[in-house]
Structure formats: C-alpha cells, structure tokens
N, C-alpha and C positions, 0 to 999 in steps of 0.2 A: 575718814583717816587718815589721810595723807596730808590735809591739811592741820590738823591736830598737831601730828609729827614735826613738821616744818617749824610750828608755832611754838613749839615746845624746845625744838630744836636752837630756834633764836635765841629764845630766854637764856637757855643756858649758855649758850655763846657771847652773852653780854649784850645782845642787840634787842633793847626795849624799847615798846612804845608807851607814852605817855599814857595813852587813851587807850583800856580795853573795854570794848562793848560786846559782852558774851550773850548772845540771847539764844531762844528757838525753844520747841518743843519739846526737846530729848535734851533732861537737865543733868547726865551724866559726863558730858563732855564739859559744858558747864562749870562743874563740879573740881573735874579733875585739874584744870586747864589754873582754875583757879588758888586751889590748893596747891600747886608747883608754884604760881607765883609766890605765894604766901610762905611757902615752904625755903625757897630757892633764891629769890632775889635780895633777902637782905641776911648778915650772920646772925644767930640768935643773940648775941651781946645788940647787935643793931633795932631787932625786933621791938624790943619794951619802949624804945622813945621815937622810933619812926613806922608803924605798923599798926593801922588802925582799921579794927571793921565796924563798919555802921547798917543798920538795916533797914531798907527802903519804908516800913510801913510805922519806924517810929523817925524819920527827918524829912526835911525837905532839901529839895535843890541849893538853896541857898547853903543850908549848913552843908553841904557836902561839900563844895564850891569853897567856901572858908574851910574846911579842912586843906584843900588839894593846894591849894596857896602857901600853905605852911611851906619853910624850910626845913630840911631835915636836921638833926642835930647828931652833928660827929658820925655823919654817915653820905654816902652820895648819892641817895637818895632816900625816899619817904614812900611807903605801898600805902593806898587807902583803897579797901574792898568795901563796895557796895549791896549785900546780899538781899535776894528779894525785893530789887531793883525795879521791875515790873507794876511795885507797889505807886512808882512815881510817872505811870504811862501818861496821864495825866500834864501833864510837867517837864517833859523832855527835851522839847525844844529851850526851855529855860536853860539847857548845858549848850548854845549856843555862842554867845561869848566869853565863855571860857577855854570852847575848843580852837576858837578864832586867837584866843591869847594861852595858851596851855604853858604851866608851870614846869617845866625842862626834866628838873629834878623830883617832880611825883608819877608817878607808878598808879593813874587811878584806875580800877577794876569795878565794873557795873557790873552782877548776873542778874540779866533780866528774863527771868524761867518764865517757860509755859505758852511765851508768844514771841513775836518778832515784829522788830520797828522796819516799816517802809524803806527799804535800801531809797527808794527814788527820792526820798525827802531829803531835805536839805540838812537835817542833823548826822545822818549818815553817809554823808556826800563828804561834809565839811572832817568828819573825823577821818574820816580815809585821805583826804588830800593834808592833812598837818600831819601827819605821819601815825595817826594811831591805828589800830585796829577794829574791824568789825567780823565776828564770827559767828555766824548761823549752825545751829548744832539743830540739825533736821531728824523728824522719825523716823526709823526707819520702818518699811514695810516688814511685817512675819516671815516673807520670806526671805530677808534678808539678816534676819536676826541670827541664822545657824550659822551662817557663814561667817559673820561677825565672832560670834564665840571661837569657831575654829581658829581666825586670823588670832583674836587677843592670845587663846589655848597656844600657838604657834610661836607666837612671841615670847612666852616664859616658859618653853620648854615643854608641853604637853600637847598630845593629839587627843581629840575626840570622835566619837563612831558617829555615822549618819543619826543614828537610831535615837543615840542619846543624846545629840543634839538637839534631835527635834522635841524629845520628851521635855527639856526643860523649857522650850518654845513653848509647846502646850502647856504645859503646869506654871511658866512664869509668866506668859504672853511677853509683850516687846519693852519692859520696863530694862533697861539697860542696867540702873543701878541695881536692880534687886539680882539680875544674873549675875551680876560681877561678883556682889556678894556670895551667892552661894557657890561660884568658881574658887575665890576665894579660900573655902573651909575644905573644896575639893584639893586647891594643891599644894594645903598644909598637913592633910592627911596621906596624899600618893606622893611617891619619889618623881623627881624632876624626870622626864623621858617617859612616861608613864600615857598609854593611852585609855581614856574613860569611856569605860561602855556602861551600858543601860544598869550592870549589877554592882557599880558603885555609885550611879545615882539612887538607884533603890535603897542602897543600903547607907547612906551616908546624908540623902537629902530625903529620903523618904516618900520617894514616888516610884508605885508598884512598876515595874518592870515589865509585867504580865497584863496587869487591869488598870487601866490608864483609857483615855478618849482615843489616843493615839490608835492603839491595838483594837479597841471597839469598832473605829472607820476601816482598818485594815480587814477587819473580819465581815462586816457589812458587805464590801468592797468586792472582795473573792466569794459572799456569800457562806460562809462557814459558819453555820447556824450554831452547832454545841459549842466555838468559841465565844460566840459574840452575846450566847445565852448566858454563859460562865461567868464573866466578864457585866451583862445586865443583875444576874445575884448578887456579885460583889460590890456592884455600886448602891445596890439595895441596901444590901446589909450596911454601907459606909455612905450615907445620904450626907455626911457633913463634908467630907473629903473631896465626894465626887456631886458637885449641886447636879441638878436635872436641868437648870437655864441652862450652865456652860456645853453640856455635852449637846442638848437641842443646837443652839447657836454652832459649836461646830464641825454639827452633822449637814446643817441647813449651809453653810459657806460651802461645805465640802460638793456637798448634792450641785449646790448652786453651778460650782465650777465642771461639777460632769455634766449638767447641762450646757455651758459653754464648750465645754471637750467635743461635745457631739455636733457643735456648731462651726467647728473649725475644717474648713476644707482640706489641711495640712496637720496631720496627725504624727509629724517627725518628732521625737523627743524634744529639741533643739527648740520647734518652734510653739507646742504646747508648752513648755516650761517656761517661755517668755510671754505668752498670750494668757497662761492663768496665775503669773509672778510666782511659780514656784518653782523651789530648787529640782534641776534635771533627776533625782536618783530616786523622787516619788512620782515619778510620772510614769510609773507601773501602776502602781493602785488607779490613776483616773483611767487608764487601758483595763483594767479590770475590773471595772465599775461601770464601763462603758459597755461593754462584753453583754457584761449580767443586766445591766438596767438599760433597755433604749427610752430612746428619749420621750416617748409618752409617760413613761412608767416613771422616768426621776421629776418628769414635771408634776405630776401628781405626789410624789414622794415629797418635794418643796413645799408644796399645797397642805401636804401633813404635816409636815415639823414645824409651819407657821402655824395649824390650828391645835396641835401638842402644846406651845410655848403659850397658847392662851389658857388652852385649858390647865396648864400647871397653875396659873394665874387668877383660875377660878370664874374665867372670863365665858361664859353660854355653856358654863356646866358646873357641878359642885367639884371644886377643887381635890384633887385625886390624891392620895398617898404618892410619893414618889417609886415606891417599887409596883405600884398597876399601872402609874404613867411608862414608866422604862417597859414593863414588858409590852403595855399596849403597840408603844413607840417602837419596838421591834418586830413585832406581829403587822403592823402596819406594811413597813420599809419591806422585809422579805417575804 
C-alpha cells in the first residue's frame, strides 16, 4: 500500500513516468492507479484529443506503439491506457524497441491483470532503466485482508470492529474490488467517524451477524452444541446463501490449522498468529479448539471433512440434501 501511495503522490506532483506496467493477480490497485492517471494527468478539455483507451484483446503491440508515438494536440502529454494487456502476453517483448526510445510526451499505461511478467527478463529491466514504472499488485493472504479493510476505512475516517472485518472477509473472500464496493456502500450510509460493527454488516450488506460460518466455527471450537445446532438449522433453511461446500472448506481449513497449532512448541499468541497466518485477535479460538479437540481427534475430523466434501458431490454415496449433510457433519465433528 505504501508503494501505491508513493506512486499516486508522484503523479499528483507531476513526476510522471513515460511507461507504467501495472501487473499482478490483485486487480484492485491496477484499476485504481490507471483510473487515477486517466482522471488526473490531463484536464477535461485535453482528454478529448489526447487520451485513448485500447484493449489488449482487440489490438496488437504495433498498434499500441503507433498510437504511443503520436504527439499530443494542444497539450503537454497524451495518455494511452491499454486495458486487458494480459492478452498480449506472447508479444510483450515487442515493446522493447519502443521502451529503448520512448516518446517523452506520451504516458503509456499497460494494465496487465491476473498474472505478472518476470522482473528478471529484459523488458521489465529496460522499463525501469529508461524511467518507467513496473508495479506488481500481489494477492493478499486471507489473514491480511482484515487489516487492509481497517487501514482503508481509517484513511476515510471510519473504524471497524474485528468481528465485522472478519465477517466481510468470510463472506466476500480476498477480492479487494468486491470488498471496496461494499465499504463504499457503508460509507455512503454511515456518518464519518462511525465504527462499523456486525449489526451494520447485517443491515446494509445482508450478512447475518449471528448465523454465519464465522460463528459456526467459533461455536464448534468451544463445543457450544446448542449454538452450532441453531446455525446448522439456519443454514439448512437457507442453502443458497450458505452453500455446504463453503462451510466444509472453511471448517477444513480451520481444523487443519488447529492440527498445526498442536504441532507448535511455542503457543504464545504472537508465535501462533505468525505460524498460522491469522490475526492475533483470533488466536483464542484456536486455543479453545486445541483444548476441546486433542490432536488425534483433530486428525480424524480433517479426514471426516474431506469425506463429507466428497459425499456432498455424490462420490462414494448417494448425494444427500444440504440439511442431512449439515446434521451429519456436526454430529461427526462434536
């Protein structure tokens, strides 16, 4: 995030690069940087003649270079943005002659999504050698996303509780663009300075604060059977919003980490958080689960979860309905 801030600051202050290669699995920052360039480098009047958006699936490298070599009309710069540049992956080295002799009045932006170019190869090295920018947007690990949410909201004048952030990650995954869209909705509804809690998530995004995989995992970890049963019943009555495959995957990941916890010699919260790649706030859940489920039992539970996943797909047994699968799942675990 610091690299993004510095890059944006440079653009804002007029320290522009002639070539921006924006690449990586996480598309959120690629979109944000390219949008900032599109909206801020040229004035509204200049954009009509001097800003072009091309698509990698529709044009070739020669077409892009031809456009990049043009001179701006009544402006200091022209901006050429190439979206979906990953479709040019087989021909990226053809940019080398242009990179070695770039048009200084052109700002060329390649949005190369879902993968990255090897930084050790000649193209990436030459771009930086000749004053260009190579930015790689890496996918965040699941345990990093909640912190990202907190930082983004803090920068906008909002706070969020640990539980609310965990709910968003559990429901939306690690897709930063999707998460950002939901946060924007909350910022429109809630006054600046608010602390977003699970109630806000439930009311405005539609994720139940009491009946979700996060609460089910916690109930199973503490062997709160009545609560786990209520959640299972809710899931069985609302299968479309709570797919069985998602529940099994989350519990499998959780108990795999509990197995790792048992294997640690140092059970201090800091070491557990680092070893399991989880937020320190949630270490207590793993401590509870380890107390309630010995290592051999956890190993059997992990095998059971794999078995239940296959059974839900009709492998080795007649496919059961979600309600029966959920009941059997809970019975076999606890």
